[in-house]
C-alpha positions in Angstrom: 0.0 0.0 0.0 1.4 3.4 -1.0 2.4 6.1 1.5 -0.3 8.4 0.1 -3.0 5.8 0.4 -2.2 5.1 4.0 -2.4 8.8 4.9 -5.7 9.2 3.1 -7.2 6.1 4.8 -6.1 7.6 8.1 -7.6 11.0 7.2 -11.1 9.6 6.3 -12.2 8.3 9.7 -10.9 11.5 11.4 -12.7 13.7 8.9 -15.9 11.6 9.4 -15.7 11.9 13.2 -15.3 15.7 12.8 -18.4 15.9 10.6 -20.4 13.8 13.1 -19.3 16.1 15.9 -20.3 19.2 14.0 -23.7 17.7 13.2 -24.1 16.9 16.9 -23.0 20.4 17.9 -25.5 22.0 15.5 -28.3 19.9 16.8 -27.4 20.7 20.4 -27.3 24.4 19.6 -30.8 24.1 18.0 -32.1 22.6 21.3 -30.7 25.5 23.3 -31.9 28.3 21.2 -35.3 29.9 21.5 -33.7 33.3 20.9 -33.4 35.5 17.8 -29.8 34.4 17.3 -29.0 31.2 15.5 -26.0 29.6 17.2 -26.3 26.4 15.1 -25.9 28.4 11.9 -23.0 30.4 13.3 -21.2 27.1 14.1 -21.9 25.7 10.6 -20.6 28.9 8.9 -17.5 28.9 11.2 -16.8 25.3 10.2 -17.2 26.1 6.5 -14.8 29.0 6.8 -12.1 26.3 7.3 -12.4 25.6 3.5 -8.6 25.3 3.2 -8.3 22.2 5.5 -9.7 19.6 2.9 -8.4 21.5 -0.1 -4.8 21.3 1.2 -4.8 17.6 0.6 -5.2 18.1 -3.1 -1.7 19.8 -3.4 0.9 17.9 -5.4 4.5 18.8 -6.3 4.6 20.6 -9.7 6.4 18.7 -12.5 7.5 20.6 -15.6 6.9 18.9 -19.0 10.0 17.3 -20.4 9.8 19.6 -23.4 10.2 22.6 -21.1 13.0 21.2 -18.9 15.8 22.6 -21.1 14.4 26.1 -20.6 14.4 25.7 -16.9 18.0 24.4 -17.0 19.0 27.5 -19.0 17.6 30.0 -16.5 20.0 32.3 -14.7 19.4 32.1 -11.0 20.7 34.5 -8.4 20.5 33.6 -4.7 20.3 36.6 -2.3 21.2 36.0 1.3 20.8 38.9 3.7 22.8 38.6 6.9 22.3 40.3 10.2 23.8 39.0 13.5 23.8 35.4 12.4 25.5 32.5 14.0 28.7 32.0 11.9 28.2 28.2 11.8 24.6 28.6 10.7 25.7 30.9 7.9 28.4 28.5 6.9 25.9 25.6 6.7 23.5 27.8 4.7 26.2 28.8 2.1 27.4 25.2 1.8 23.9 24.0 1.1 23.6 26.5 -1.7 26.8 25.4 -3.3 25.9 21.7 -3.0 22.7 22.0 -5.1 22.0 19.3 -7.6 20.9 22.1 -10.0 23.7 24.7 -9.6 22.7 28.3 -9.2 24.4 31.0 -11.3 25.5 33.4 -8.6 25.2 34.0 -4.8 25.0 37.5 -3.4 25.5 37.9 0.3 24.8 41.3 2.0 25.8 41.8 5.6 23.5 44.5 6.8 25.9 46.0 9.4 25.9 43.1 11.9 27.0 44.3 15.3 26.5 43.0 18.8 24.0 45.2 20.7 25.9 44.9 24.0 29.5 45.5 22.9 28.8 47.4 19.7 31.6 45.4 18.0 31.0 44.1 14.4 30.1 40.5 14.0 32.8 39.1 11.7 32.4 36.3 9.2 35.9 36.4 7.6 36.6 32.6 7.8 33.1 31.8 6.5 33.6 34.2 3.6 37.0 32.8 2.6 35.8 29.2 2.6 32.6 30.1 0.7 34.3 32.2 -2.0 37.0 29.5 -2.5 34.5 26.7 -3.0 32.3 28.8 -5.2 35.2 29.7 -7.4 36.1 26.0 -7.7 32.5 25.3 -8.8 32.3 28.2 -11.2 29.6 30.0 -9.3 29.9 33.8 -9.2 29.7 35.5 -5.8 29.6 38.9 -4.2 29.8 39.8 -0.5 29.0 43.3 0.6 28.7 44.9 4.0 26.4 47.9 4.3 25.1 50.1 7.1 22.2 48.7 9.0 19.0 49.7 7.2 16.9 46.6 7.3 16.3 43.4 5.4 14.6 44.9 2.3 17.5 47.4 1.7 19.9 44.5 2.1 18.0 42.6 -0.6 17.6 45.4 -3.1 21.2 46.5 -2.6 22.1 43.8 -5.1 18.8 42.7 -6.7 17.7 46.1 -8.1 20.1 45.8 -11.0 20.9 42.1 -11.2 20.2 40.6 -14.6 19.1 37.1 -13.6 16.0 35.4 -14.8 15.0 34.1 -11.4 15.8 35.5 -7.9 15.9 33.2 -5.0 15.6 34.6 -1.5 17.1 32.6 1.3 17.4 33.4 5.0 20.9 33.1 6.5 19.8 30.7 9.3 18.4 28.2 6.8 19.8 25.1 5.2 18.6 23.8 1.8 17.8 20.3 0.8 20.1 19.2 -2.0 17.3 19.4 -4.6 15.6 22.5 -3.3 16.6 24.7 -6.3 15.8 22.0 -8.9 12.3 21.5 -7.4 11.7 25.2 -6.8 12.2 26.0 -10.5 9.8 23.4 -11.8 6.6 25.6 -11.6 8.3 28.3 -13.7 7.7 26.1 -16.8 4.3 27.8 -16.7 4.8 31.4 -17.8 1.8 32.5 -15.6 3.7 31.6 -12.4 5.5 34.6 -11.0 6.6 33.2 -7.6 7.2 29.9 -5.8 7.2 29.3 -2.1 9.5 26.7 -0.7 8.5 24.1 1.9 9.8 25.2 5.4 10.7 22.7 8.1 12.3 23.2 11.5 16.1 22.7 11.6 16.6 22.7 15.3 13.5 20.6 16.0 15.0 18.7 19.0 16.6 21.7 20.8 13.8 22.5 23.3 10.1 21.7 24.0 9.3 25.0 22.2 11.0 24.0 19.0 9.3 20.6 19.0 6.0 22.4 19.5 6.8 24.8 16.6 7.1 21.8 14.2 3.4 21.1 14.8 2.5 24.8 15.0 3.9 25.4 11.5 1.6 22.8 9.9 -1.7 24.7 9.6 0.1 27.4 7.5 3.0 25.6 5.7 1.0 22.5 4.8 -2.5 23.8 5.4 -3.5 27.2 4.3 -0.5 27.7 1.9 -1.1 24.3 0.3 -4.8 25.1 -0.3 -3.9 28.5 -1.7 -1.4 26.8 -4.0 -4.1 24.5 -5.4 -5.9 27.8 -6.4 -2.5 29.3 -7.5 -3.0 32.3 -5.1 -0.4 31.8 -2.3 -0.3 35.1 -0.3 2.9 34.7 1.7 6.0 33.0 0.3 8.3 32.8 3.4 11.5 34.7 2.9 13.1 31.5 4.3 13.0 30.2 0.8 11.2 31.7 -2.2 11.7 32.1 -5.9 10.6 35.0 -8.0 10.7 36.0 -11.7 13.4 38.6 -11.5 11.4 41.1 -13.5 8.8 41.3 -10.8 11.4 42.2 -8.2 13.3 44.7 -10.3 10.1 46.5 -11.2 9.3 47.1 -7.5 12.7 48.4 -6.6 12.4 51.7 -4.8 8.8 51.1 -3.7 9.5 47.8 -1.9 12.2 48.9 0.4 10.5 52.3 1.1 7.1 51.0 2.2 5.4 53.0 4.9 2.4 52.4 7.2 0.9 55.2 9.1 3.9 57.3 8.3 6.4 54.8 9.6 9.0 52.8 7.6 7.8 49.2 7.1 10.7 46.7 7.0 9.0 43.6 8.4 6.9 41.2 6.3 9.2 41.6 3.4 8.2 38.2 2.1 4.5 39.0 2.0 5.2 42.3 0.1 7.2 40.5 -2.6 4.5 37.9 -2.9 2.0 40.8 -3.2 3.9 42.2 -6.2 4.0 38.7 -7.7 0.2 38.2 -7.1 -0.4 41.5 -9.1 1.6 40.1 -12.0 0.3 36.5 -12.1 0.1 33.2 -10.2 1.9 32.3 -7.0 2.3 28.6 -5.9 3.9 26.5 -3.2 6.3 23.7 -4.2 6.2 21.1 -1.3 9.3 19.2 -2.8 11.5 22.3 -2.6 12.6 21.9 1.0 14.4 24.2 3.4 15.3 23.7 7.1 15.3 26.8 9.2 16.3 27.7 12.8 13.4 28.7 15.0 13.4 30.4 18.4 14.4 28.3 21.4 13.5 30.8 24.1 10.0 32.1 24.9 11.0 35.8 24.7 12.5 35.4 21.3 9.5 33.4 20.1 6.9 36.0 21.3 8.8 38.8 19.7 9.0 36.9 16.4 5.3 36.1 16.5 4.3 39.7 17.3 6.4 40.9 14.4 4.8 38.4 12.0 1.3 39.0 13.2 1.6 42.8 13.0 3.1 42.6 9.5 0.4 40.2 8.3 -2.3 42.6 9.7 -0.9 45.4 7.6 -0.7 43.1 4.6 -4.4 42.2 5.1 -5.2 45.8 4.6 -3.2 45.8 1.3 -5.0 42.7 0.1 -8.5 44.1 0.9 -7.6 47.4 -0.9 -5.7 46.1 -4.0 -6.8 42.5 -4.7 -9.8 42.1 -7.1 -13.2 41.9 -5.4 -14.0 38.8 -7.3 -10.7 37.1 -6.5 -9.7 34.4 -4.0 -7.3 36.5 -2.0 -9.9 39.2 -1.2 -12.5 36.8 0.0 -10.1 34.5 1.8 -9.0 37.5 3.8 -12.7 38.4 4.6 -13.3 34.8 5.6 -10.3 34.8 8.0 -11.7 37.9 9.8 -15.2 36.5 9.8 -13.9 33.3 11.3 -12.2 35.2 14.1 -15.3 37.3 14.8 -17.5 34.2 14.9 -15.2 32.5 17.3 -15.4 35.4 19.7 -19.2 35.8 19.2 -19.9 32.2 19.8 -17.9 32.2 23.0 -19.7 35.3 24.2 -23.1 33.9 23.5 -22.3 30.6 25.3 -21.3 32.5 28.4 -24.0 35.3 28.3 -27.1 33.4 27.2 -28.9 31.4 30.0 -30.3 28.8 27.5 -26.8 28.1 26.2 -25.2 28.1 29.7 -27.6 25.3 30.6 -25.9 23.1 28.0 -22.4 24.6 28.4 -20.8 21.3 29.5 -22.3 19.4 26.5 -21.3 22.2 24.2 -17.7 22.1 25.5 -17.4 18.3 25.2 -18.7 18.1 21.6 -16.8 21.3 20.5 -13.6 19.7 22.0 -14.3 16.5 19.9 -14.6 18.5 16.7 -11.5 20.6 17.5 -9.5 17.4 18.4 -10.5 15.8 15.1 -9.5 18.9 13.1 -6.3 19.0 15.0 -5.3 15.4 14.2 -6.5 15.8 10.6 -3.9 18.6 10.1 -1.3 16.8 12.2 -1.3 13.9 9.7 0.7 16.2 7.4 3.7 15.4 9.7 4.0 12.1 7.8 4.3 13.6 4.3 8.1 14.1 4.8 10.7 11.7 6.0 13.8 13.2 7.7 17.1 11.5 8.5 17.2 13.2 11.9 13.6 12.4 12.9 12.7 8.7 13.6 9.2 7.5 13.1 8.6 7.4 16.9 9.4 11.1 17.1 6.7 11.9 14.5 4.2 9.6 16.2 4.9 11.4 19.5 4.4 14.8 17.9 1.2 13.5 16.3 -0.1 12.3 19.6 0.7 15.6 21.3 -0.8 17.7 18.5 -3.7 18.9 20.8 -1.1 20.6 22.9 -0.3 22.8 19.9 -4.0 23.6 19.5 -4.2 24.6 23.2 -1.1 26.8 22.7 -2.8 28.5 19.8 -5.9 29.1 21.9 -4.3 30.3 25.1 -1.1 32.0 23.8 -1.3 32.8 20.1 -4.9 33.9 19.9 -4.6 36.6 22.6 -1.2 37.6 21.1 -2.8 38.0 17.7 -5.6 40.2 19.1 -2.9 42.4 20.7 -1.0 42.5 17.4 -4.1 43.4 15.6 -4.7 46.5 17.6 -1.0 47.5 17.7 -0.1 46.8 14.1 1.3 50.3 13.6 4.3 49.4 15.8 6.4 48.4 12.9 10.1 47.7 13.3 13.1 46.8 11.2 14.8 43.4 11.5 12.8 42.7 14.6 14.2 40.6 17.3 17.9 39.9 16.7 20.1 42.3 18.7 22.8 39.6 18.8 23.2 36.0 17.8 20.3 34.1 19.3 20.0 30.6 17.8 23.0 28.3 17.1 23.3 25.5 14.6 22.4 22.0 15.9 25.1 19.3 15.8 23.3 17.1 13.2 21.8 18.4 10.0 18.8 16.6 8.5 18.2 15.2 5.0 14.7 15.3 3.6 13.4 11.9 2.5 11.4 11.0 -0.7 8.0 10.9 0.9 5.7 13.6 -0.5 1.9 13.6 -0.5 
């Protein structure tokens, strides 16, 4: 029996249990009503707004027709790596992974955006890393540049070299990330279709075993990286290609030079959410997709303070981008209505909770509501957690994935108790934009063992 068949057979009973729980919940709400409001309808609409959960399972890696492969092989590819207060060993591993690609890149352009320790004020030096990298690149015939600039933010570091680069495809890569050997080859496949303007890579956690928080992050990533983004890719309307690994037709990036690095919100410079802004430009030009077989491993926060700061930065930036989508995306398009659905789902969640507490008829059935709602939530949680088994990693035994799958409800509880209040706070403080964000000094170091991605892909 194939890997895909096993996963689908596992998903069907979980999805069936979720549907049964929802039907029970709707019936229970109908019994408790007798008021103008219709709680059962609200629950049904809230469930339907999770349209992306089933659609995500239809995503498949894109394969270019053989007749177009020669064109992809001839593309000039420039990799841009912005560096700011990075762990030298993490940067070394990142650069080695770029040079080790099965489909070689044309050039690599590193920009150190004025790395300096916040406490001592001394520059962070990468001399040994640079010498090793440039020597190996020269041996392989890959062109390189390495510039150090004053600290102005990630977007300025990117456009310092991309505004006038003559490549066909730009690849953005974070300096704390390590590529799978075939990441470039796979990431270029969708460009066989001239309508595709941008491709998102598949992001996995590099330091997954470092702390409880990093293990939790592996599961927390799933609803976006293999849930919403996968569903958007089926519709060819991915809204955020993580800067961790993304590919763009170079013309799209060159055309936005000047506007991209000088974005303002409420009169303040906007440097965060660079990835969603570049994807925004690509959406205006054509299609954007996710390539699940183009894999990158990235370092994630190991300490709670670093994690909270990162999440706030992402949430605030995404809130600003929501306003851009609502203003500039077509009213008849997927992006506009998916954004509306996201906010409607949030409002319904708050409204249903308020009604359950405030309405006497509902309070009489509160325990029953809670039990059935927990069953539905648990089913949805495990349905998404099955995506853990779509990738095999050399540093992650099956028992580790089974344990993460079993503990997936902990991630759901974390979203409810920690991330939901944090998101509401970010929503009402979104104007507090910043530059790079959280890294005043080196914060996350490279783990001892680096993973390899396996062949399994649903």
